[in-house]
C-alpha positions as a Markdown table, in Angstrom:
| # | Residue | x | y | z |
|---|---|---|---|---|
| 1 | Gln | -69.2 | -70.9 | -27.0 |
| 2 | Val | -70.5 | -70.7 | -30.8 |
| 3 | Gln | -73.7 | -71.1 | -31.9 |
| 4 | Leu | -75.3 | -71.4 | -35.3 |
| 5 | Val | -78.8 | -70.9 | -35.4 |
| 6 | Glu | -80.9 | -71.7 | -38.7 |
| 7 | Ser | -84.1 | -70.2 | -39.8 |
| 8 | Gly | -86.5 | -70.5 | -43.0 |
| 9 | Gly | -87.9 | -73.8 | -43.0 |
| 10 | Gly | -91.0 | -74.8 | -43.8 |
| 11 | Leu | -93.7 | -76.5 | -45.8 |
| 12 | Val | -94.2 | -75.7 | -49.6 |
| 13 | Gln | -95.3 | -77.3 | -52.6 |
| 14 | Ala | -93.4 | -78.7 | -55.3 |
| 15 | Gly | -91.9 | -76.0 | -57.5 |
| 16 | Glu | -91.9 | -73.8 | -54.6 |
| 17 | Ser | -89.0 | -71.6 | -53.0 |
| 18 | Leu | -87.7 | -71.3 | -49.6 |
| 19 | Arg | -84.7 | -69.6 | -48.3 |
| 20 | Leu | -82.7 | -70.9 | -45.2 |
| 21 | Ser | -80.3 | -68.7 | -43.3 |
| 22 | Cys | -77.6 | -69.5 | -40.8 |
| 23 | Ala | -76.2 | -67.2 | -38.6 |
| 24 | Ala | -73.0 | -67.7 | -36.5 |
| 25 | Ser | -72.3 | -66.2 | -33.3 |
| 26 | Gly | -70.1 | -66.4 | -30.3 |
| 27 | Ser | -66.2 | -66.1 | -29.5 |
| 28 | Ile | -65.6 | -66.4 | -33.1 |
| 29 | Phe | -61.9 | -65.5 | -34.7 |
| 30 | Arg | -62.3 | -66.5 | -38.4 |
| 31 | Leu | -64.9 | -68.3 | -40.0 |
| 32 | Asn | -63.5 | -70.7 | -42.6 |
| 33 | Ala | -66.0 | -72.5 | -45.1 |
| 34 | Met | -69.8 | -72.5 | -44.1 |
| 35 | Gly | -72.1 | -74.8 | -45.7 |
| 36 | Trp | -75.6 | -76.9 | -45.7 |
| 37 | Tyr | -76.2 | -80.6 | -45.1 |
| 38 | Arg | -79.4 | -82.4 | -45.2 |
| 39 | Gln | -80.7 | -85.9 | -44.0 |
| 40 | Gly | -83.9 | -87.1 | -45.4 |
| 41 | Pro | -85.9 | -89.7 | -43.6 |
| 42 | Gly | -84.3 | -92.7 | -43.2 |
| 43 | Lys | -81.2 | -91.7 | -45.3 |
| 44 | Gln | -77.8 | -90.5 | -44.2 |
| 45 | Arg | -77.0 | -86.8 | -43.9 |
| 46 | Glu | -75.4 | -85.6 | -47.0 |
| 47 | Leu | -73.7 | -82.4 | -48.1 |
| 48 | Val | -76.1 | -79.9 | -50.1 |
| 49 | Ala | -73.4 | -77.0 | -50.6 |
| 50 | Thr | -70.5 | -75.3 | -49.3 |
| 51 | Ile | -68.9 | -72.2 | -49.5 |
| 52 | Pro | -65.2 | -71.1 | -48.5 |
| 53 | Ser | -64.1 | -68.1 | -47.3 |
| 54 | Gly | -62.7 | -67.6 | -50.5 |
| 55 | Gly | -62.8 | -69.5 | -53.9 |
| 56 | Ser | -65.5 | -71.2 | -55.3 |
| 57 | Thr | -68.9 | -72.8 | -54.1 |
| 58 | Asn | -69.5 | -76.7 | -54.4 |
| 59 | Tyr | -73.1 | -78.0 | -54.9 |
| 60 | Ala | -74.4 | -81.7 | -54.7 |
| 61 | Asp | -75.3 | -82.8 | -58.3 |
| 62 | Ser | -79.1 | -83.0 | -57.0 |
| 63 | Val | -79.4 | -79.4 | -56.4 |
| 64 | Lys | -77.1 | -77.8 | -59.2 |
| 65 | Gly | -79.1 | -75.4 | -61.2 |
| 66 | Arg | -81.9 | -75.1 | -58.3 |
| 67 | Phe | -80.1 | -73.9 | -54.8 |
| 68 | Thr | -77.5 | -71.3 | -54.3 |
| 69 | Ile | -75.2 | -70.6 | -51.5 |
| 70 | Ser | -74.2 | -67.3 | -50.4 |
| 71 | Arg | -72.7 | -65.8 | -47.4 |
| 72 | Ala | -72.6 | -62.1 | -46.0 |
| 73 | Ile | -69.2 | -62.4 | -44.4 |
| 74 | Ala | -69.8 | -59.4 | -42.3 |
| 75 | Lys | -72.6 | -61.1 | -40.6 |
| 76 | Asn | -71.1 | -64.3 | -40.1 |
| 77 | Thr | -74.2 | -65.7 | -42.0 |
| 78 | Val | -74.7 | -68.3 | -44.8 |
| 79 | Tyr | -77.8 | -68.4 | -47.0 |
| 80 | Leu | -79.3 | -71.4 | -49.3 |
| 81 | Gln | -81.6 | -70.1 | -51.8 |
| 82 | Met | -84.0 | -73.1 | -52.8 |
| 83 | Asn | -85.6 | -73.1 | -56.4 |
| 84 | Ser | -87.9 | -75.3 | -57.8 |
| 85 | Leu | -88.3 | -77.5 | -54.7 |
| 86 | Lys | -89.1 | -81.1 | -55.3 |
| 87 | Pro | -90.7 | -83.8 | -52.9 |
| 88 | Glu | -86.9 | -85.5 | -52.5 |
| 89 | Asp | -85.6 | -82.5 | -51.1 |
| 90 | Thr | -87.6 | -83.0 | -47.9 |
| 91 | Ala | -85.3 | -83.3 | -45.2 |
| 92 | Val | -83.8 | -81.7 | -42.1 |
| 93 | Tyr | -80.8 | -79.2 | -43.2 |
| 94 | Tyr | -78.3 | -78.7 | -41.2 |
| 95 | Cys | -76.1 | -75.4 | -41.1 |
| 96 | Tyr | -72.2 | -76.2 | -41.1 |
| 97 | Ala | -69.3 | -74.1 | -40.5 |
| 98 | Asn | -65.6 | -74.7 | -39.9 |
| 99 | Leu | -63.9 | -72.0 | -37.8 |
| 100 | Phe | -61.5 | -70.7 | -35.1 |
| 101 | Arg | -62.6 | -69.7 | -31.9 |
| 102 | Ala | -60.9 | -66.4 | -30.3 |
| 103 | Ser | -58.9 | -68.8 | -27.9 |
| 104 | Ser | -58.2 | -72.2 | -30.1 |
| 105 | Leu | -55.1 | -72.7 | -32.4 |
| 106 | Arg | -56.9 | -75.4 | -34.5 |
| 107 | Ala | -59.9 | -74.9 | -36.6 |
| 108 | Glu | -63.0 | -76.9 | -35.0 |
| 109 | Asp | -66.4 | -77.8 | -37.0 |
| 110 | Tyr | -69.8 | -76.7 | -35.8 |
| 111 | Trp | -73.6 | -77.5 | -36.3 |
| 112 | Gly | -76.8 | -76.1 | -35.9 |
| 113 | Gln | -79.8 | -77.6 | -34.6 |
| 114 | Gly | -81.5 | -78.3 | -38.0 |
| 115 | Thr | -84.4 | -76.8 | -39.6 |
| 116 | Gln | -87.4 | -78.8 | -41.5 |
| 117 | Val | -88.0 | -78.4 | -45.1 |
| 118 | Thr | -90.9 | -80.3 | -46.4 |
| 119 | Val | -91.8 | -80.4 | -50.1 |
| 120 | Ser | -95.7 | -81.7 | -50.9 |
| 121 | Ser | -96.2 | -82.9 | -54.3 |
């Protein structure tokens, strides 16, 4: 089995910062892309940022210049540094990973349970 465990959400005021972490564990053969999605109240889940195993990162236009995604490959962990937070960033943030399990011949998508980020004005 594979698990993605997120941490770091919380309640902050506008302009403040938060750092989310997500650690992947289990029978992982190879991690491909990792990333973060979010779902705000009454909204569909949307991409925030992704980072491949190699190559450039990708950000939603709404977070460019404020959020930074990074990963610690040896720890199977992805981070999301969120600065200058706005009330519209309020959402449940989900960690995402595309990976090969040790016993599988094809890559699969996995999701974390979600962590709440609330930004007050």
